[in-house]
C-alpha positions as CSV (number, residue, x, y, z in Angstrom):
1,X,198.1,-173.0,-11.2
2,X,198.3,-170.6,-8.2
3,X,200.4,-167.5,-8.7
4,X,202.8,-166.8,-5.7
5,X,203.0,-163.1,-6.7
6,X,199.3,-162.9,-6.8
7,X,198.9,-164.5,-3.4
8,X,201.5,-162.1,-2.0
9,X,199.7,-159.1,-3.5
10,X,196.5,-160.2,-1.9
11,X,198.2,-160.6,1.5
12,X,199.8,-157.2,1.1
13,X,196.6,-155.2,0.5
14,X,194.9,-157.1,3.4
15,X,197.7,-156.2,5.8
16,X,198.2,-152.7,4.4
17,X,195.2,-151.2,2.6
18,X,196.5,-148.6,0.1
19,X,196.7,-145.7,0.2
20,X,196.9,-145.4,4.0
21,X,193.9,-143.4,5.1
22,X,192.1,-142.5,8.4
23,X,188.3,-142.2,8.0
24,X,188.4,-139.5,10.7
25,X,190.2,-137.2,8.2
26,X,187.0,-137.0,6.1
27,X,185.8,-134.3,8.4
28,X,188.8,-132.2,7.4
29,X,189.2,-132.6,3.7
30,X,188.3,-134.3,0.4
31,X,191.2,-136.0,-1.4
32,X,191.0,-134.9,-5.0
33,X,193.1,-135.5,-8.0
34,X,193.4,-137.2,-11.4
35,X,192.0,-139.3,-12.9
36,X,188.3,-139.2,-12.1
37,X,187.7,-135.7,-10.9
38,X,184.1,-135.2,-12.1
39,X,185.0,-132.0,-14.0
40,X,187.7,-133.9,-15.9
41,X,185.4,-136.8,-16.7
42,X,182.7,-134.4,-18.1
43,X,185.3,-132.6,-20.2
44,X,187.7,-135.2,-21.4
45,X,185.5,-138.3,-21.7
46,X,182.2,-136.7,-22.7
47,X,183.4,-133.5,-24.4
48,X,181.1,-131.5,-22.2
49,X,178.2,-132.9,-24.1
50,X,176.6,-135.4,-21.7
51,X,173.9,-133.7,-19.7
52,X,174.5,-133.4,-16.0
53,X,171.0,-134.7,-15.4
54,X,171.8,-138.1,-17.0
55,X,172.5,-140.7,-14.3
56,X,176.2,-141.6,-14.2
57,X,177.2,-145.2,-13.6
58,X,180.8,-145.2,-12.4
59,X,183.1,-148.1,-11.5
60,X,186.3,-147.8,-9.5
61,X,188.1,-151.0,-10.4
62,X,190.6,-151.7,-7.7
63,X,189.0,-149.3,-5.3
64,X,191.5,-149.8,-2.5
65,X,191.0,-147.6,0.6
66,X,188.6,-145.4,-1.4
67,X,190.2,-142.2,-2.7
68,X,188.5,-142.2,-6.2
69,X,185.3,-143.7,-4.9
70,X,184.9,-141.0,-2.2
71,X,185.9,-138.2,-4.6
72,X,183.5,-139.1,-7.3
73,X,180.6,-139.9,-5.0
74,X,181.1,-136.7,-3.0
75,X,181.3,-134.6,-6.2
76,X,178.2,-136.2,-7.6
77,X,176.4,-135.5,-4.3
78,X,177.6,-131.9,-4.2
79,X,176.4,-131.3,-7.7
80,X,173.1,-133.1,-7.2
81,X,174.1,-135.6,-9.9
82,X,172.2,-138.9,-9.9
83,X,173.8,-142.3,-10.3
84,X,176.0,-144.7,-8.5
85,X,179.7,-145.3,-7.8
86,X,180.6,-149.0,-7.6
87,X,183.7,-149.8,-5.5
88,X,185.3,-153.1,-6.7
89,X,188.3,-154.7,-4.9
90,X,189.2,-158.1,-3.5
91,X,190.6,-156.7,-0.3
92,X,188.3,-157.0,2.7
93,X,190.7,-154.8,4.7
94,X,190.5,-152.0,2.0
95,X,186.7,-152.3,1.9
96,X,186.6,-151.7,5.7
97,X,188.5,-148.5,5.3
98,X,186.7,-147.3,2.2
99,X,183.3,-148.1,3.8
100,X,184.2,-146.1,6.9
101,X,185.1,-143.1,4.8
102,X,181.9,-143.3,2.9
103,X,179.9,-143.6,6.1
104,X,181.8,-140.7,7.6
105,X,180.5,-138.5,4.8
106,X,177.0,-140.0,4.8
107,X,177.2,-140.8,1.1
108,X,174.3,-142.9,-0.2
109,X,175.4,-143.4,-3.8
110,X,178.2,-146.0,-3.3
111,X,177.9,-149.7,-4.0
112,X,180.5,-152.1,-2.6
113,X,181.5,-155.3,-4.5
114,X,184.3,-157.6,-3.5
115,X,186.0,-159.3,-6.3
116,X,188.7,-159.2,-9.0
117,X,188.5,-157.0,-12.1
118,X,189.5,-160.2,-14.1
119,X,186.1,-161.6,-13.2
120,X,184.1,-158.7,-14.5
121,X,183.1,-160.4,-17.8
122,X,179.9,-162.3,-17.1
123,X,179.7,-160.9,-13.6
124,X,176.4,-159.1,-14.2
125,X,177.9,-155.8,-13.2
126,X,177.7,-152.8,-15.5
127,X,177.6,-151.5,-18.0
128,X,179.4,-148.4,-16.7
129,X,179.6,-145.0,-18.3
130,X,182.9,-144.3,-16.6
131,X,185.6,-146.6,-15.2
132,X,188.4,-145.6,-13.0
133,X,191.4,-148.0,-12.8
134,X,194.2,-146.2,-11.0
135,X,197.4,-148.0,-10.0
136,X,196.0,-151.5,-10.7
137,X,196.9,-152.7,-14.2
138,X,200.6,-152.7,-13.6
139,X,200.2,-155.1,-10.7
140,X,198.2,-157.7,-12.7
141,X,199.8,-160.9,-14.0
142,X,198.3,-160.0,-17.5
143,X,197.6,-156.2,-17.7
144,X,196.0,-156.6,-21.1
145,X,193.5,-159.2,-19.8
146,X,192.7,-156.8,-17.0
147,X,192.1,-154.0,-19.5
148,X,190.0,-156.2,-21.7
149,X,187.9,-157.1,-18.7
150,X,187.2,-153.5,-18.1
151,X,186.3,-152.9,-21.7
152,X,183.8,-155.7,-21.4
153,X,181.7,-153.7,-19.0
154,X,182.2,-150.2,-20.5
155,X,179.0,-148.7,-21.8
156,X,178.8,-147.4,-25.5
157,X,180.1,-143.8,-25.5
158,X,181.8,-144.2,-22.2
159,X,185.4,-144.0,-21.2
160,X,188.1,-144.7,-18.6
161,X,190.6,-142.8,-16.4
162,X,193.7,-144.9,-16.0
163,X,197.0,-144.6,-14.2
164,X,200.1,-146.7,-14.7
165,X,203.6,-146.4,-13.4
166,X,206.3,-144.8,-15.7
167,X,209.9,-146.0,-15.5
168,X,212.1,-142.9,-15.8
169,X,210.5,-141.0,-13.0
170,X,210.8,-144.1,-10.7
171,X,214.6,-144.2,-11.0
172,X,215.9,-145.8,-7.9
173,X,212.7,-147.7,-7.0
174,X,213.5,-150.9,-8.8
175,X,217.1,-150.9,-7.5
176,X,215.8,-150.7,-3.9
177,X,213.2,-153.4,-4.7
178,X,216.1,-155.6,-5.9
179,X,218.0,-155.0,-2.7
180,X,215.0,-155.8,-0.5
181,X,214.3,-159.1,-2.3
182,X,217.6,-160.2,-0.8
183,X,217.1,-159.2,2.8
184,X,213.2,-159.1,3.0
185,X,212.0,-161.9,0.8
186,X,208.4,-162.4,0.0
187,X,208.0,-165.5,2.2
188,X,208.5,-163.4,5.4
189,X,205.4,-161.9,7.2
190,X,204.4,-158.5,5.8
191,X,205.1,-156.7,9.1
192,X,208.6,-158.1,9.2
193,X,209.3,-157.1,5.7
194,X,208.2,-153.5,6.5
195,X,210.5,-153.4,9.5
196,X,213.5,-154.6,7.4
197,X,212.7,-152.2,4.6
198,X,212.7,-149.3,7.1
199,X,216.1,-150.3,8.4
200,X,217.5,-150.6,4.9
201,X,216.2,-147.2,3.9
202,X,217.7,-145.6,7.0
203,X,221.0,-147.1,6.1
204,X,220.9,-146.6,2.4
205,X,224.0,-144.6,1.3
206,X,223.7,-141.2,-0.3
207,X,224.7,-142.8,-3.6
208,X,221.4,-144.8,-3.7
209,X,219.5,-143.5,-6.7
210,X,216.2,-143.4,-4.8
211,X,217.8,-140.9,-2.4
212,X,218.5,-138.7,-5.4
213,X,214.9,-138.9,-6.7
214,X,212.9,-136.2,-4.9
215,X,209.7,-137.0,-6.9
216,X,209.1,-140.4,-5.2
217,X,208.0,-140.0,-1.6
218,X,205.5,-142.8,-0.8
219,X,208.1,-144.6,1.3
220,X,208.7,-141.5,3.4
221,X,205.3,-139.9,3.5
222,X,202.8,-142.7,2.8
223,X,203.1,-144.6,6.0
224,X,203.7,-148.4,6.1
225,X,201.2,-148.9,3.3
226,X,203.1,-146.5,1.1
227,X,206.4,-148.0,1.8
228,X,205.2,-151.6,1.2
229,X,203.4,-150.7,-2.1
230,X,206.5,-148.9,-3.4
231,X,209.4,-151.1,-2.3
232,X,208.0,-154.5,-1.4
233,X,205.4,-155.0,-4.1
234,X,205.7,-158.5,-5.6
235,X,204.6,-157.4,-9.1
236,X,205.3,-153.9,-10.4
237,X,205.5,-153.1,-14.1
238,X,206.2,-149.6,-15.5
239,X,205.2,-148.3,-18.9
240,X,206.8,-145.7,-21.2
241,X,204.3,-143.7,-23.2
242,X,204.8,-145.9,-26.3
243,X,204.4,-149.1,-24.2
244,X,201.3,-147.7,-22.6
245,X,199.8,-146.6,-26.0
246,X,200.5,-150.1,-27.3
247,X,198.7,-151.7,-24.4
248,X,195.7,-149.5,-25.0
249,X,195.7,-150.2,-28.7
250,X,195.7,-153.9,-28.0
251,X,192.6,-153.5,-25.9
252,X,190.8,-151.4,-28.6
253,X,191.3,-148.1,-26.8
254,X,192.9,-144.8,-27.6
255,X,194.1,-141.9,-25.6
256,X,191.8,-138.8,-25.4
257,X,194.1,-136.9,-23.1
258,X,197.4,-137.4,-21.1
259,X,197.3,-135.4,-17.9
260,X,198.5,-132.7,-18.0
261,X,198.7,-132.2,-21.8
262,X,201.2,-129.4,-21.5
263,X,203.7,-131.7,-19.7
264,X,203.7,-134.0,-22.7
265,X,204.4,-131.2,-25.2
266,X,208.2,-130.7,-25.6
267,X,207.7,-127.5,-27.6
268,X,206.5,-126.0,-24.3
269,X,210.0,-126.0,-22.9
270,X,212.5,-126.6,-25.7
271,X,213.1,-123.2,-27.3
272,X,216.1,-123.9,-29.6
273,X,214.8,-123.2,-33.2
274,X,216.7,-126.1,-34.8
275,X,215.5,-128.5,-32.1
276,X,211.9,-127.3,-32.5
277,X,212.1,-128.0,-36.2
278,X,212.9,-131.6,-35.4
279,X,210.1,-131.8,-32.8
280,X,207.6,-130.4,-35.3
281,X,208.1,-133.5,-37.5
282,X,207.0,-135.8,-34.7
283,X,203.5,-137.1,-34.3
284,X,201.7,-136.7,-30.9
285,X,202.8,-140.0,-29.5
286,X,206.4,-139.4,-30.4
287,X,206.3,-135.9,-28.9
288,X,204.9,-137.4,-25.7
289,X,207.6,-140.0,-25.7
290,X,210.3,-137.3,-26.2
291,X,208.9,-135.3,-23.3
292,X,209.0,-138.4,-21.0
293,X,212.5,-139.4,-21.9
294,X,214.0,-136.0,-21.9
295,X,212.5,-134.7,-18.7
296,X,213.0,-137.9,-16.7
297,X,210.6,-136.9,-13.9
298,X,207.4,-138.7,-14.8
299,X,206.7,-141.4,-12.3
300,X,203.2,-142.2,-13.5
301,X,201.1,-141.7,-16.6
302,X,197.5,-140.6,-16.2
303,X,195.2,-140.9,-19.3
304,X,191.6,-140.5,-20.2
305,X,190.8,-143.1,-22.9
306,X,187.8,-144.2,-25.1
307,X,187.2,-147.0,-27.5
308,X,189.0,-146.7,-30.8
309,X,186.8,-145.2,-33.5
310,X,184.4,-143.7,-31.0
311,X,183.1,-140.5,-32.6
312,X,185.4,-137.7,-31.3
313,X,183.5,-135.1,-29.3
314,X,185.8,-132.1,-28.7
315,X,184.6,-129.8,-26.0
316,X,182.7,-126.9,-27.6
317,X,184.8,-124.0,-26.7
318,X,183.2,-121.9,-29.4
319,X,179.7,-122.3,-28.1
320,X,178.5,-119.1,-26.3
321,X,176.2,-121.2,-24.1
322,X,179.0,-123.4,-22.8
323,X,180.1,-122.8,-19.2
324,X,183.8,-122.8,-18.4
325,X,184.9,-124.0,-14.9
326,X,188.2,-123.8,-13.1
327,X,189.3,-127.1,-11.5
328,X,190.2,-126.4,-7.9
329,X,191.0,-122.8,-8.6
330,X,189.4,-119.4,-7.8
331,X,189.2,-117.3,-10.9
332,X,189.6,-113.9,-9.2
333,X,192.6,-115.1,-7.2
334,X,194.3,-116.5,-10.3
335,X,193.6,-113.3,-12.2
336,X,195.3,-111.3,-9.5
337,X,198.4,-113.6,-9.6
338,X,199.2,-113.1,-13.3
339,X,202.6,-111.5,-13.5
340,X,203.0,-108.2,-15.4
341,X,204.5,-110.0,-18.4
342,X,201.4,-112.1,-18.7
343,X,203.3,-115.4,-18.3
344,X,202.4,-117.9,-15.6
345,X,205.2,-120.3,-14.6
346,X,203.9,-123.8,-14.1
347,X,205.9,-126.4,-12.3
348,X,205.5,-130.2,-12.9
349,X,207.7,-132.0,-10.4
350,X,210.5,-129.6,-10.8
351,X,210.0,-128.9,-14.5
352,X,209.2,-125.2,-14.9
353,X,207.1,-124.4,-18.0
354,X,206.1,-120.9,-19.1
355,X,202.4,-120.5,-19.9
356,X,201.9,-117.2,-21.9
357,X,198.4,-115.8,-21.4
358,X,196.5,-113.2,-23.6
359,X,195.9,-109.6,-22.6
360,X,192.4,-110.2,-21.4
361,X,193.2,-113.2,-19.4
362,X,192.8,-111.6,-16.0
363,X,189.4,-110.0,-16.9
364,X,188.1,-113.3,-18.2
365,X,189.4,-115.5,-15.4
366,X,187.9,-113.2,-12.8
367,X,184.5,-113.9,-14.3
368,X,184.9,-117.7,-14.6
369,X,182.8,-119.0,-11.7
370,X,181.2,-122.1,-13.0
371,X,177.9,-120.3,-13.6
372,X,178.5,-117.7,-16.2
373,X,178.5,-118.9,-19.8
374,X,181.1,-117.8,-22.3
375,X,178.5,-115.6,-23.9
376,X,177.7,-114.0,-20.6
377,X,181.3,-113.3,-19.9
378,X,181.7,-111.7,-23.4
379,X,178.6,-109.6,-22.8
380,X,180.0,-108.2,-19.5
381,X,183.3,-107.3,-21.1
382,X,181.6,-105.8,-24.1
383,X,179.7,-103.6,-21.7
384,X,183.1,-102.5,-20.4
385,X,184.3,-101.5,-23.8
386,X,186.0,-104.7,-24.9
387,X,185.3,-105.5,-28.6
388,X,183.7,-108.8,-29.4
389,X,186.6,-109.7,-31.7
390,X,189.2,-109.1,-29.0
391,X,187.2,-111.2,-26.5
392,X,186.8,-114.1,-29.0
393,X,190.5,-114.0,-29.8
394,X,191.7,-113.8,-26.3
395,X,189.2,-116.3,-24.9
396,X,190.2,-118.9,-27.5
397,X,193.9,-118.4,-26.5
398,X,193.2,-118.5,-22.8
399,X,191.0,-121.6,-23.1
400,X,193.7,-123.4,-25.1
401,X,196.4,-122.6,-22.6
402,X,194.4,-123.4,-19.4
403,X,193.1,-126.6,-20.9
404,X,196.6,-127.7,-21.6
405,X,197.3,-127.6,-17.8
406,X,193.9,-129.2,-17.1
407,X,192.7,-126.3,-15.1
408,X,190.0,-124.6,-17.2
409,X,187.4,-127.1,-18.5
410,X,183.8,-127.0,-19.7
411,X,181.0,-128.1,-17.5
412,X,178.4,-130.7,-18.4
413,X,175.3,-129.0,-19.9
């Protein structure tokens, strides 16, 4: 039996490939983010244990207009990493945009496949060491079936980077969707629906909850594709942390990391001693659920996941040969920005969280350049009179804190 919502989704992404991108912009910048930043994949999925020389087979399931595909492929090219990135989507319109972006960069490590992720089992594609599925599962008629299809082509020891919508931070979105179903029903042409949605948004009163939600901006900043995807999408399911964890568990997966970890730790911003006693009695999933419900500003959940029971491989922060890297940060610049009290103030969509750093943080960060090993950094500081014990203590604290904000990670060996 045909699914009207599925047909409407297909028509949507043909008319408005998402996200809205102009291939000419590739000359100006590379769109980076989570999941699927190569540094994050090395760290969170492979525990900084998979050699950089090993070919990486990556799948972007629901590749859309190409953000993740281009990011991974460009980062692999920049780091002289061998392997391929397979773009998979059923939208010919999205393929055209993604293909133009790949061509604009001259990337030769991208493979294009048109099709549905639900058809992956038996497709002959894979296995893949890493799978990106960002903003797709929550639009499927059966998200679990989609996730199981991805698992079917996941190589042993591999992992995935997933993104799903979260309900509390999307306050106002579903109310506006309800309103638009009345005045811009799905049987109208997509362009007409967009025009009506723009009119409704311009006239929406100040009491509309979406006007009071500053964290959701796709309908304002994302062009027609962003507005359509946010407010006119025919199938849109949001997950709380417990619901997301249950979905993963049903597919035989478990969370390795929620991005960013600090954001999901309520002890980072609840300081009342009695309250902290209560929080201390919660397990990791409950703590994340508390953070989500109490903060109210999480519009998405990003997770790196692996098969349940897969041998845990924690990044070897204690290994002197390991090389720390800063994700999209300049170590010397960050070192110079540490306040006199040694506490960085991190903002997550309006939530301000203190991040205390150790005394040697500036000296260490100034030397984190993606080439020096931890042992080399320790040697340099020892030559400047810093004791080995002080370095080991402060490096461990700094690594823990910067890893919690997903900014200092370990490079692939």
